[in-house]
C-alpha positions in Angstrom: -28.3 26.3 -6.9 -29.4 24.7 -10.6 -29.6 21.7 -12.0 -26.7 22.6 -13.8 -24.4 23.4 -10.8 -25.7 19.8 -9.0 -24.2 18.0 -11.9 -20.5 19.7 -11.6 -21.3 19.0 -8.1 -21.9 15.8 -8.7 -19.3 14.7 -11.3 -16.4 15.9 -9.7 -17.1 13.9 -7.0 -17.2 10.8 -9.1 -14.0 11.5 -11.4 -12.4 11.7 -7.1 -14.0 8.9 -6.2 -13.0 6.4 -9.3 -8.8 8.2 -8.7 -8.9 7.0 -4.9 -9.7 3.4 -6.0 -6.1 3.4 -7.2 -5.1 4.3 -4.3 -7.3 2.3 -1.9 -5.4 -0.8 -3.9 -1.8 0.9 -3.9 -2.9 0.9 0.2 -3.7 -3.5 -0.1 -1.3 -4.3 -2.2 1.5 -2.8 -0.2 -0.2 -3.9 3.1 0.0 -7.7 1.8 2.9 -8.4 0.1 5.0 -6.6 3.3 3.1 -8.3 6.0 3.3 -11.6 4.4 6.7 -11.9 4.1 6.7 -10.8 8.5 5.7 -14.5 9.4 3.2 -14.9 12.5 3.3 -11.9 14.6 0.1 -10.2 17.4 -1.1 -7.1 17.6 -0.9 -4.9 20.8 -3.6 -2.0 21.0 -3.8 0.6 23.3 -4.1 4.8 23.8 -2.2 7.0 22.4 -1.9 9.1 24.7 -0.5 6.8 27.0 3.1 8.1 29.6 6.2 6.0 29.3 5.8 6.4 33.2 2.7 4.4 33.4 2.4 1.2 34.3 0.4 -0.5 31.4 2.9 1.4 29.4 5.8 -1.4 31.2 3.8 -3.8 30.8 2.7 -3.5 26.9 7.1 -4.0 26.4 7.2 -6.6 28.9 4.6 -8.2 27.1 6.2 -6.9 23.4 9.3 -8.1 24.9 7.8 -12.3 25.6 5.9 -12.2 22.6 8.7 -12.3 20.3 10.9 -14.3 23.1 7.4 -16.7 21.9 8.5 -16.5 18.2 6.2 -14.0 17.4 6.4 -10.7 15.7 4.4 -7.4 17.0 2.3 -5.1 15.4 0.8 -1.9 16.9 -1.0 1.3 14.6 2.9 2.6 15.4 2.9 5.9 17.4 3.3 6.7 20.6 1.9 5.8 23.7 1.1 2.0 24.1 2.0 1.5 20.3 5.1 2.9 21.6 5.2 0.2 24.3 5.2 -2.3 22.0 7.7 -1.4 19.5 10.1 -1.3 21.8 9.2 -4.2 24.1 9.3 -6.3 20.4 12.8 -4.3 19.3 14.5 -4.5 22.7 13.7 -9.1 22.7 15.4 -8.7 19.2 11.8 -9.5 17.7 9.8 -8.5 14.2 8.6 -4.6 15.2 5.6 -3.5 13.2 4.1 0.3 12.8 0.8 1.0 10.3 0.5 4.5 10.7 -2.1 6.9 9.9 -2.0 10.2 8.9 -4.1 12.0 11.7 -4.6 15.3 12.6 -3.0 15.1 16.3 -1.6 12.3 18.7 -0.2 10.1 15.4 3.6 10.3 14.5 6.6 7.2 13.9 7.5 6.1 16.9 11.7 5.0 16.8 11.1 1.7 17.9 9.6 0.4 14.8 11.2 -2.0 12.1 13.0 0.8 9.4 11.7 -1.8 6.5 8.4 -2.9 8.7 7.3 0.9 9.0 3.4 1.3 6.8 1.4 4.0 6.2 -2.3 4.4 5.4 -4.5 7.2 5.4 -7.4 4.9 4.8 -8.1 3.6 8.5 -10.6 1.1 6.9 -7.3 -0.9 4.5 -4.8 -0.8 7.8 -7.9 -2.5 9.5 -7.5 -4.7 7.4 -4.1 -5.5 8.1 -4.1 -6.1 11.6 -6.8 -8.5 11.4 -5.7 -10.1 8.1 -1.9 -11.1 9.5 -2.2 -11.0 13.8 -2.7 -14.2 15.6 -3.5 -12.8 18.4 -5.1 -9.3 19.5 -3.2 -7.5 22.5 -5.7 -4.9 23.9 -4.2 -2.6 26.3 -6.4 0.3 28.3 -7.2 3.0 24.9 -9.4 5.5 23.6 -12.4 4.8 21.0 -9.7 3.8 18.2 -8.8 0.7 20.3 -12.4 -0.2 20.8 -13.0 -0.2 17.6 -10.1 -2.2 16.8 -11.2 -4.7 19.6 -14.8 -4.6 18.4 -14.3 -5.6 14.6 -11.9 -8.9 15.4 -15.2 -9.9 18.0 -18.0 -8.8 15.7 -16.0 -10.9 12.8 -15.4 -13.4 15.4 -18.9 -13.4 16.3 -20.3 -13.6 12.7 -18.3 -16.2 11.6 -16.3 -13.9 8.9 -12.6 -15.1 9.5 -11.9 -18.1 12.2 -11.4 -17.4 16.2 -8.3 -16.5 17.3 -7.0 -15.2 20.8 -8.5 -11.4 21.8 -7.0 -11.0 25.0 -7.7 -6.8 27.1 -5.5 -6.3 29.6 -6.0 -4.4 32.7 -9.1 -5.6 34.7 -9.6 -2.3 37.1 -10.2 -0.8 33.1 -12.0 -3.3 31.0 -14.1 -4.9 34.7 -16.7 -2.1 33.2 -17.2 -2.0 30.2 -17.5 -6.8 30.5 -20.3 -6.1 33.1 -22.5 -4.2 30.8 -21.7 -7.3 28.4 -23.0 -9.5 30.7 -25.4 -7.9 32.7 -27.0 -5.4 29.6 -26.4 -7.2 26.1 -27.3 -10.0 27.4 -29.2 -10.7 30.3 -31.2 -7.7 30.7 -31.9 -7.5 26.4 -29.9 -10.9 25.0 -28.7 -9.1 21.9 -25.0 -11.5 22.3 -25.7 -14.9 23.2 -23.7 -16.2 26.4 -21.2 -18.1 24.1 -19.9 -14.6 22.9 -18.8 -13.7 26.0 -16.4 -16.1 25.6 -14.0 -14.4 22.4 -11.9 -12.5 24.5 -10.3 -13.1 27.6 -9.9 -10.4 31.1 -6.0 -10.8 32.0 -3.6 -8.5 34.1 0.4 -10.0 33.4 2.4 -10.5 30.8 2.1 -14.1 31.9 -1.1 -14.7 31.4 -0.6 -13.1 27.8 1.5 -16.0 26.7 0.0 -19.0 28.0 -3.1 -17.9 26.7 -1.2 -17.6 23.1 0.8 -20.3 23.3 -1.6 -22.9 24.2 -4.4 -21.4 21.9 -1.7 -23.0 19.0 -1.5 -25.9 20.4 -4.8 -26.6 18.9 -4.6 -24.3 16.4 -2.1 -23.6 13.8 -0.4 -20.1 12.4 -2.2 -19.1 9.7 -3.3 -15.2 7.9 -7.0 -14.7 8.9 -8.8 -14.8 5.6 
């Protein structure tokens, strides 16, 4: 390819990048405006592949119901599986049911339990992740895949590095999380010293909806409700 051809391709990329900035700004502005009006929420994460007959689907419904009974709204990724369960529980509990959807080639579609005025759509994962972090007063993390892990590690990293204040990160399902938590302890901490002992306290592992609510309510007896940055 000639220098002229290289230059043409690069100029096209620069033009596309410039216009994408406005689209990114639009996602941030829309998200900030809508979510700031809703009030304190708890985010529930988990696999889009979880079926309605799964115990974790039903547990997510129960957790979401209890969350809204405690005065919080519920935010999910807006899709099927655990996300649907979270929105269903919020809907059944007559609380705010928020969905932060993203356009994906598979799995993702709106679930029917999101409030009509609280269904936001994103093209960019990073803009969507900012909304979860900024407006969530707690993360409830159910069994999930790479996307769930991405949200979990984003929050842990930001708290560990003191880029945001601490808030409850609750892993639900000890049978699912045991292997990962053991690896944190034995490999990251004991063997390689890649984390500090206090980092193991950045999250809690529970198995019931009541434990989730207890952790959140006790935390906010000590700390104020507010956006995380």
